[in-house]
Every structure is written in structure tokens, then in C-alpha cells.
C-alpha positions in Angstrom: 8.5 -9.0 29.1 11.6 -8.8 27.4 10.8 -11.6 25.1 7.2 -10.3 24.3 8.5 -6.7 23.3 11.2 -8.8 21.0 8.5 -10.7 19.7 6.4 -7.7 18.5 9.4 -5.6 17.3 10.1 -8.8 14.7 6.3 -8.7 13.9 6.3 -5.1 13.4 9.5 -5.2 11.0 8.5 -8.4 9.1 5.1 -6.4 8.5 6.8 -3.6 7.2 9.2 -5.2 4.9 6.6 -7.5 3.5 3.8 -4.8 3.1 7.0 -2.8 1.0 7.7 -5.8 -1.0 4.1 -6.1 -2.3 4.0 -2.6 -3.3 7.2 -3.0 -5.3 6.2 -6.2 -6.6 9.5 -8.0 -5.4 9.5 -11.5 -4.0 9.0 -10.8 -0.1 11.1 -13.8 1.3 14.5 -12.5 0.2 13.8 -8.9 1.5 12.8 -10.7 4.8 16.2 -12.7 5.1 18.2 -9.5 4.3 16.0 -7.5 6.8 16.7 -10.1 9.3 20.2 -10.0 8.8 20.7 -6.2 8.7 19.0 -6.3 12.3 21.2 -8.9 13.7 24.1 -6.9 12.7 23.3 -3.7 14.3 26.0 -3.2 17.4 24.1 -3.8 20.6 21.2 -6.3 19.6 21.4 -9.5 21.4 22.0 -12.8 20.0 18.9 -14.3 18.7 17.6 -17.9 19.2 14.4 -19.6 18.7 13.6 -23.5 19.6 13.2 -25.6 16.7 10.1 -26.8 18.5 8.8 -23.5 18.3 9.0 -23.6 14.4 8.1 -26.8 14.0 4.6 -26.6 16.2 3.6 -23.1 15.7 4.6 -22.0 12.3 4.9 -24.8 10.2 1.5 -26.4 10.2 -0.6 -23.3 8.9 1.6 -22.5 6.2 2.0 -26.1 5.3 -1.8 -26.4 4.9 -2.1 -23.1 3.1 0.5 -24.4 0.3 -1.4 -27.7 0.0 -4.7 -26.2 -0.3 -3.5 -24.4 -3.1 -2.3 -27.4 -5.0 -4.3 -28.5 -8.0 -5.4 -31.6 -7.9 -6.0 -32.0 -11.6 -2.3 -31.1 -12.3 -1.2 -33.4 -9.3 -2.4 -36.3 -10.9 -0.7 -35.2 -14.5 2.9 -34.8 -12.8 2.6 -37.4 -10.2 5.7 -39.4 -11.6 8.2 -36.6 -11.7 7.0 -35.5 -8.5 8.0 -39.2 -7.0 11.1 -39.3 -8.9 12.3 -36.0 -7.2 11.1 -36.4 -3.8 12.5 -39.7 -3.6 15.7 -40.3 -6.2 16.5 -36.3 -6.1 16.7 -36.4 -2.1 18.7 -39.2 -1.9 21.2 -38.2 -4.6 21.4 -34.5 -3.1 22.0 -36.3 0.6 24.8 -38.2 -1.0 26.6 -35.5 -3.0 26.6 -32.9 -0.5 27.9 -35.5 2.3 30.7 -36.2 -0.2 31.4 -32.6 -0.8 31.7 -31.8 3.0 33.9 -34.5 3.3 36.1 -33.2 0.8 36.2 -29.6 1.7 35.1 -28.9 5.3 36.6 -30.5 8.3 33.2 -32.2 9.1 33.5 -36.1 9.7 31.7 -38.6 7.8 28.6 -39.0 9.7 28.4 -35.2 10.4 29.0 -34.5 6.4 26.0 -36.9 6.0 23.7 -35.4 8.6 24.5 -31.8 6.3 23.5 -33.6 3.4 20.2 -34.9 4.8 19.3 -31.4 6.3 19.9 -29.8 2.7 18.4 -32.8 0.8 14.8 -31.4 0.0 13.6 -27.8 -0.8 11.2 -26.4 1.4 7.6 -25.8 1.0 7.0 -22.4 2.5 9.6 -21.0 0.6 8.6 -22.2 -2.9 4.9 -21.5 -2.3 5.8 -18.0 -0.8 8.2 -17.3 -3.9 6.1 -18.9 -6.6 2.7 -17.5 -5.5 3.1 -14.2 -7.9 4.5 -16.1 -10.6 2.8 -16.8 -13.9 4.3 -20.1 -14.3 1.7 -23.1 -16.1 0.0 -25.2 -13.9 2.0 -28.1 -14.2 5.7 -26.4 -13.8 4.1 -24.9 -10.5 2.3 -27.8 -9.4 5.7 -30.0 -10.2 7.7 -27.6 -8.0 5.2 -27.1 -5.3 4.5 -30.6 -4.7 7.7 -31.7 -4.8 8.5 -29.7 -1.9 5.5 -30.9 0.2 6.1 -34.7 -0.3 9.7 -35.0 0.1 9.2 -34.4 4.0 9.5 -38.5 4.5 12.0 -39.1 2.6 14.3 -36.1 4.0 13.3 -37.0 7.5 14.7 -40.5 7.5 17.9 -39.5 6.2 18.0 -37.1 8.7 17.1 -39.7 11.6 19.6 -42.1 10.1 22.5 -39.6 9.7 21.7 -38.2 13.3 22.0 -41.8 14.8 25.4 -42.5 13.1 26.7 -39.2 14.1 25.4 -39.2 17.8 25.8 -43.0 18.3 28.2 -44.3 16.3 26.5 -47.1 15.2 25.7 -48.6 12.2 22.3 -48.5 10.3 20.4 -51.5 8.6 18.8 -50.5 5.3 15.8 -52.6 6.3 15.6 -50.6 9.3 15.2 -47.5 7.4 13.0 -48.5 4.6 10.7 -49.7 7.5 11.0 -46.3 9.0 10.1 -44.5 6.0 7.1 -46.6 5.5 6.0 -45.9 9.1 6.6 -42.0 8.6 5.0 -41.7 5.1 2.5 -44.4 5.3 1.8 -43.1 9.2 1.5 -39.5 8.2 -0.8 -40.1 5.2 -3.1 -42.2 7.0 -3.3 -39.6 10.1 -3.8 -36.9 7.4 -6.6 -38.6 5.9 -8.2 -39.4 8.8 -8.3 -36.0 10.2 -9.6 -34.3 6.7 -12.4 -37.2 6.8 -13.4 -35.9 10.4 -12.9 -32.2 9.9 -15.2 -32.5 6.3 -17.8 -34.4 8.7 -18.1 -31.4 11.1 -18.0 -28.2 8.8 -20.6 -30.2 6.8 -22.8 -30.0 9.4 -21.4 -26.3 10.6 -23.0 -22.9 9.4 -21.3 -20.7 12.2 -18.6 -18.6 10.3 -16.8 -18.4 13.6 -16.8 -21.8 14.6 -15.9 -22.6 11.1 -12.8 -20.1 11.2 -11.7 -22.0 14.3 -12.1 -25.4 13.2 -9.7 -24.2 9.9 -7.1 -22.8 12.1 -6.9 -25.6 14.5 -7.0 -28.4 11.7 -3.5 -28.1 10.7 -2.1 -28.3 14.2 -4.4 -31.4 14.9 -3.0 -33.3 12.1 0.7 -32.6 13.2 0.2 -32.8 16.5 -1.7 -36.5 16.5 1.0 -37.6 13.8 3.8 -36.9 15.7 2.3 -38.2 18.5 2.0 -41.4 16.9 5.7 -41.0 15.9 4.7 -40.4 12.1 5.5 -37.6 10.0 3.5 -34.3 11.1 4.7 -32.6 7.6 3.1 -35.4 5.9 -0.1 -35.5 7.8 -0.8 -32.0 7.3 0.0 -32.0 3.9 -2.3 -34.8 3.0 -5.2 -33.0 5.1 -4.7 -30.0 2.9 -4.7 -31.6 -0.4 -8.1 -33.2 0.8 -9.8 -30.2 2.1 -8.3 -28.0 -0.7 -10.3 -30.5 -3.0 -13.4 -30.6 -1.3 -13.4 -27.1 0.4 -16.3 -25.6 -1.8 -18.9 -28.3 -0.8 -18.0 -27.9 3.0 -19.3 -24.6 3.5 -21.2 -21.8 1.9 -20.0 -18.4 0.0 -19.8 -16.2 3.2 -17.9 -18.7 5.0 -15.5 -19.2 1.9 -14.8 -15.7 1.7 -14.4 -15.3 5.5 -11.9 -18.5 5.8 -10.0 -16.8 2.8 -9.3 -13.5 4.5 -8.4 -15.0 7.9 -6.1 -17.7 6.0 -4.7 -14.9 4.1 -3.9 -12.6 6.9 -2.0 -15.8 9.2 -0.3 -16.9 6.2 1.1 -13.2 5.8 2.3 -12.8 9.5 4.1 -16.2 9.7 5.8 -15.9 6.3 6.9 -12.5 7.4 8.2 -13.4 10.8 9.6 -16.9 9.8 11.8 -15.4 6.9 13.2 -12.9 9.1 13.9 -15.4 11.6 16.8 -17.0 9.0 18.4 -13.9 8.6 18.7 -13.3 12.4 19.9 -16.0 13.2 22.8 -16.4 10.9 25.0 -13.7 12.7 24.5 -15.5 16.0 25.1 -19.0 14.9 28.6 -17.5 13.1 29.7 -16.1 16.5 29.6 -19.6 18.0 32.1 -21.2 15.3 35.1 -22.8 17.0 38.8 -21.8 15.5 39.5 -23.0 12.3 36.0 -22.9 10.5 36.9 -19.6 8.9 36.3 -20.8 5.5 32.6 -21.3 6.0 31.1 -18.9 3.2 33.3 -20.4 0.6 31.9 -23.9 1.6 28.3 -22.8 1.8 28.9 -21.2 -2.0 30.4 -24.8 -2.9 27.3 -26.9 -1.4 25.0 -24.5 -2.8 26.5 -24.7 -6.3 26.4 -28.4 -5.8 22.8 -29.0 -5.1 22.1 -26.7 -8.2 24.3 -28.6 -10.5 22.9 -32.0 -9.5 19.1 -30.3 -9.4 19.5 -29.6 -13.0 21.1 -32.8 -14.2 18.4 -34.8 -12.3 15.3 -32.5 -13.9 16.4 -32.1 -17.3 15.5 -35.8 -18.4 11.7 -35.5 -16.8 11.1 -31.8 -18.4 9.4 -33.2 -21.1 6.8 -34.5 -18.8 5.9 -30.6 -18.0 7.1 -29.2 -21.0 8.4 -28.1 -23.7 5.4 -25.6 -24.6 5.2 -24.1 -28.1 8.4 -26.0 -29.3 10.3 -24.5 -26.4 13.5 -26.6 -25.5 13.1 -28.8 -22.4 16.3 -27.1 -20.7 14.2 -24.2 -20.3 11.8 -25.8 -17.9 14.3 -27.8 -16.3 16.1 -24.3 -15.8 12.9 -22.8 -14.0 12.3 -25.8 -12.2 15.8 -25.7 -10.8 15.9 -22.0 -9.5 12.6 -22.5 -8.2 13.6 -25.2 -5.7 14.9 -23.3 -2.8 15.9 -24.5 0.5 14.1 -22.4 3.5 12.7 -22.8 6.8 12.3 -26.8 7.3 16.2 -27.3 6.8 16.7 -24.8 9.4 14.5 -26.5 12.0 16.0 -29.6 11.2 19.7 -28.4 11.7 18.7 -26.6 15.1 17.3 -30.2 16.3 20.6 -31.9 15.6 21.4 -33.0 19.7 24.1 -31.1 21.5 26.0 -34.2 23.0 27.2 -37.6 21.5 26.3 -40.9 23.2 29.1 -40.6 25.6 28.1 -37.1 26.9 30.5 -34.8 25.2 29.8 -32.0 22.7 28.9 -33.1 19.3 31.8 -32.2 17.0 31.1 -30.3 13.8 27.3 -29.5 15.2 28.0 -25.4 15.0 29.3 -25.4 11.5 26.7 -27.9 10.1 24.0 -25.2 11.5 26.3 -22.2 10.0 26.3 -24.0 6.7 22.8 -25.0 6.7 21.6 -21.4 7.4 23.9 -19.9 4.8 22.9 -22.2 2.2 19.5 -21.3 3.3 20.3 -17.4 3.2 22.1 -17.9 -0.3 19.2 -19.9 -2.1 16.2 -17.5 -0.7 17.8 -14.3 -1.6 19.7 -14.9 -4.9 17.3 -17.4 -6.2 14.5 -15.4 -4.8 15.3 -12.3 -6.3 16.6 -13.7 -10.0 13.4 -16.1 -10.1 11.3 -13.7 -11.9 13.7 -12.6 -14.4 14.4 -16.3 -15.1 11.0 -17.1 -15.6 10.4 -14.5 -17.7 13.5 -15.4 -19.8 12.2 -18.8 -20.1 9.2 -17.8 -22.0 7.3 -20.1 -19.8 5.4 -17.5 -18.0 2.0 -17.1 -18.8 1.0 -13.7 -20.5 -1.3 -11.5 -18.8 -3.4 -11.2 -22.0 -3.3 -15.1 -21.9 -4.9 -15.1 -18.3 -7.3 -12.3 -19.3 -8.8 -14.4 -22.1 -9.3 -17.5 -20.3 -11.3 -15.7 -17.3 -13.5 -13.6 -19.9 -14.3 -16.9 -22.0 -14.8 -18.5 -18.4 -17.4 -15.5 -17.3 -18.9 -15.8 -20.9 -19.9 -19.7 -20.6 -20.9 -19.3 -16.9 -23.5 -16.4 -18.1 -24.5 -18.6 -21.0 -25.3 -21.3 -18.9 -27.1 -19.0 -16.4 -29.4 -17.6 -19.2 -30.2 -21.0 -20.5 -31.8 -21.7 -16.9 -33.6 -18.5 -16.7 -35.3 -19.6 -20.0 -35.8 -22.9 -18.9 -37.5 -21.5 -15.5 -39.4 -18.9 -17.8 -40.7 -21.7 -19.7 -42.0 -23.3 -16.3 -43.9 -20.0 -15.3 -43.0 -20.2 -11.3 -41.4 -17.1 -11.4 -42.8 -13.9 -11.6 -42.5 -12.7 -15.3 -40.8 -9.0 -14.0 -38.1 -11.0 -12.0 -37.1 -13.1 -15.2 -36.9 -10.1 -17.2 -34.4 -8.4 -14.7 -32.2 -11.3 -14.9 -32.1 -11.8 -18.3 -31.5 -8.3 -18.7 -28.4 -8.4 -16.1 -27.0 -11.5 -17.9 -27.1 -10.1 -21.2 -25.5 -6.9 -20.3 -22.9 -8.8 -18.8 -22.5 -10.8 -22.3 -22.4 -7.8 -24.2 -20.1 -5.6 -21.4 -22.7 -2.7 -21.5 -23.5 -2.2 -17.8 -23.2 -4.3 -14.3 -27.1 -5.0 -13.9 -29.0 -4.0 -10.9 -27.5 -3.9 -7.3 -28.5 -6.1 -4.6 -30.0 -3.5 -2.3 -33.0 -3.0 -4.9 -33.7 -6.7 -5.7 -36.9 -8.2 -4.4 -37.7 -11.4 -3.2 -38.3 -12.9 -6.2 -35.3 -11.5 -8.0 -33.0 -12.6 -5.0 -34.2 -16.1 -5.1 -33.5 -16.4 -9.1 -30.3 -14.4 -8.3 -29.3 -17.5 -6.1 -30.5 -19.8 -8.8 -28.2 -18.1 -11.6 -25.3 -18.2 -9.1 -25.8 -22.0 -8.5 -25.8 -22.9 -12.1 -22.8 -20.8 -12.8 -21.1 -22.9 -9.9 -22.0 -25.9 -11.8 -20.7 -24.6 -15.2 -17.4 -23.6 -13.6 -16.9 -27.1 -11.9 -17.7 -28.7 -15.5 -15.4 -26.6 -17.2 -12.3 -27.0 -15.3 -12.9 -31.1 -15.1 -12.9 -30.7 -18.7 -9.5 -28.8 -18.6 -11.0 -26.0 -20.3 -9.9 -23.5 -17.5 -6.7 -23.6 -15.2 -6.9 -23.9 -11.5 -5.9 -20.4 -11.4 -9.0 -19.2 -13.3 -11.1 -21.4 -11.2 -10.2 -20.1 -7.6 -10.5 -16.4 -9.0 -14.2 -17.1 -10.8 -15.1 -19.2 -7.8 -14.2 -15.9 -5.6 -16.1 -13.6 -7.8 -19.2 -15.9 -7.3 -18.9 -16.0 -3.7 -18.9 -12.5 -3.4 -21.8 -12.2 -5.6 -23.8 -14.4 -3.7 -22.6 -13.1 -0.4 -23.9 -9.7 -1.4 -27.5 -10.9 -1.6 -27.6 -11.6 2.2 -29.6 -13.6 4.3 -32.9 -12.4 2.3 
């Protein structure tokens, strides 16, 4: 009962802080981390520990799928080369750099220093997505940062397993074995994710029950993760692949009413899980610090050094490829590199990896350096979430990369006009066929012309007769086709496509079942 009360209290605290952050237009992750840290420092609060398996199994899959579904496939195709370089090359370079630095400035042994480097080598998709959701970044820049964090799991996981093997068993690791394990993790995870997405797609195409659709959508990321982990492949990669594939075909798998319900349910789930998981990061740090052995009091300086090294290396690595995703309007490439660097934070996944480090070595003795690795990992995560999270909006604003609200409004208005013109052309075609009542055609035409002229909203669904409702459905169908063509032709962004798709779904759902 005490554990249940603690979880409920954490949910209430996290929800209150996240709600305040939304109203104040402040990124929620840093505030949630600070709130968790403040609660953990209150005298009398018991130590807080959470099993890494709980984070990996219950929290990460739905958050990873939500992030993957937000990826724009079109923009992903445009940046797959820099994403590949970051997901492989930068992860390897970061692990090596942090490992070497840890050997120089901390009492960690070589193997344990490499464990620390492997844990902190990759950016975190949960943190990156949560921080970037409210930023008006250009599509390619946002996709680059988000895709990198989603697809670097296999690389960092292989490095982590290699490092832990060396630290625990004190054995040599062959490059060929590591490469084979990487192929198994990445390739196997991709295969499992594709199979799960295909099966879920087949089921959802034959399902019209909103409740059943919602259950399927909620279970999908857990299914992909569990199946992949059971096959000893990357569960994270499987969830990401399934999410990208289902996100690309989601509009064809269900109708407007189901899409609206799924969107609402997913928003609630993501809000609650993100709120809780970032609070946990802050709650864990004081407990881990108290468990440190003597002689490790310099950990704050060491954490600052590691965080600084990660940022510097990231700038140097990103700068040469910044021209792929920018510059825009003649802006220097270093501004793009600065934004991409500052947006790449560490978060929940490094913390879960660090907590999963074995407690003992191969001979049964306590694994030396494990407490310090946990503290340094958590400290770096807190630093990046708080410092980069609270200042990311300012960095984006000063870079000149942010899309102005007027730009987005103009794009949406132009797209709406294009949809209305396509629908009006369809009405004229139907009028020539004389297959619909003239009064209904006149009503639809009047409604569309009024929208184009911005003079009225048109008649409401409650007053539409059966013929008018049928025409409205046909008009919405044509508008959906036009919207997909606009997106395919690169005339609108993925953000505009999603917003207008939501508006069309609302309009179609408002017609009811008549």
C-alpha cells in the first residue's frame, strides 16, 4: 500500500508541475527534474529507487512509439545520411572521448570508464521529443535531432554490452563478435518491428470498433518490445521501426472518429508517462549520491567535465554536416550546428542503462566504480535536461532558424484554400452529373465559397439533411486526397499536414453516423 501511495503521489506531483509548465509555456522536462530533486532533498523523505526493468518495459515503449509516429517520413529520407553518421560515428566517438576523460579525471578503472562512456554516448529520444515538441524548428532540423536519438540505440547498446563484459568478466572482446552482435540487435529489432507493424496493420484494417482500436494501439509498442527482447534483439529498435511504419500509414488504417480517439488517448498516456519519468530522474540523484563511497566527493566537477566534453565533441561532429539540413536564407552553418547540438540531450534511457549495470564482478565481489558511474550518469542527465532544456528555446530563437508564426499561419491558410478549391471543383463535377439534389449542391457550394472568402463558417451539422451530409463526406474525402498530394509534392510541412488532417477528422466526425 505504501508503494501504491508513493506512485500516486508522484503522479499528482508530476501532473501538477507539467500543467504549470504548459500554462507558462516552459519546457516541462527541466521543471519536472527540478521538482523531483526538490522532493528528494526534503528531510524525512525515504530513498527512492526504481528497477531499471520497470522503466524499460512499462515506460519507454509507448513514449518511443509516440516519438516515432511523429517523425516525418519525407524529411527522414532527406536526412538519412547525417542521421546514420550521428547514430554510428558520433556514438562511437562520444563513448571513446568520455571513457578517456573519465580515466583522466575520475578514479574509475579503464573498463568502468568505458562503461560510463557507452552509457552516455547516445542522445535520448524521450527527452529530445519532449523538448522539441513546442519548438518551431524547420522540418529537417527537427527530424535530424529526433531520428538520431531514435536510431542510435543499437550502437549504444552494443557498446554498453561490450563495456560491461570487459568490466565484469575482465575478458577481451573481439571486434568481429561486437559487429555480429550489432547486426543481430539492429537487424533483428528492425525485422521484429516490421513484422509487428504489418500484423497490426492487417488487424486494424479489419477493425471498426474504437475501443478495440485503442486497445490495439496501446498494446502495440509493448508487443514489439517484448517480442524483440525475447529474441535477444533490440526492443527499442523494434518499437521505433513499428512506430515509423504505423505512423506513415495511420490515416489509411482507421476512420476519422477512431483517429481522434486514438490521438486523445495517446496524448493522455504520453503526458502522464513523461511527467512521471522526468520526475524520477530528479528523485534518484540524492539517493545515488548518498551511496557513494569515500573519496568520490569531486563528482560534481567530474560531471561538469563529462557534460562539457560531450557538448564540444557534438559541435565538432555536427558542424561539417550542418549544410545538409541548412543553412536557410544564407545563415551560417554553425547556427544549425549549435541548435542541433543543444537539442541533443541525455535522458531516461542512459539512466535505465546505468541502473542495469551488474552489482558484482565475475568473482562475486562488488563491482568497483558502479556507484560513481550511476551518480555521474544521473548528474549529466540532470545537467543536460535542466541547462539545455531551459535555454533551448532561447538558442533556437537567436539562431534565426525558428519558423515565424506568420509563416506557419500563411502555409496553413494556403493549404486550406487549396483543399476548398479541390472540393469546390468536385462539387461542380457532381452538379454536371445531376446525381444529387440541387439544393444540397447549392448549400455545399455556398459553404465552400464562404470559407474561401472568410465571410462565414457555413451551416452546422445539425441542420444538414441526408443529401447534404453525403456531399459533405465526399467533399472531405476530396480534401483528404488533396492534402496528401500537397504533402507529397513538398508544398506543405508535416506539421501543417497533421493539423489540417486533424481539422478534417473533426469535420467528418461532426457529421455523425448519418
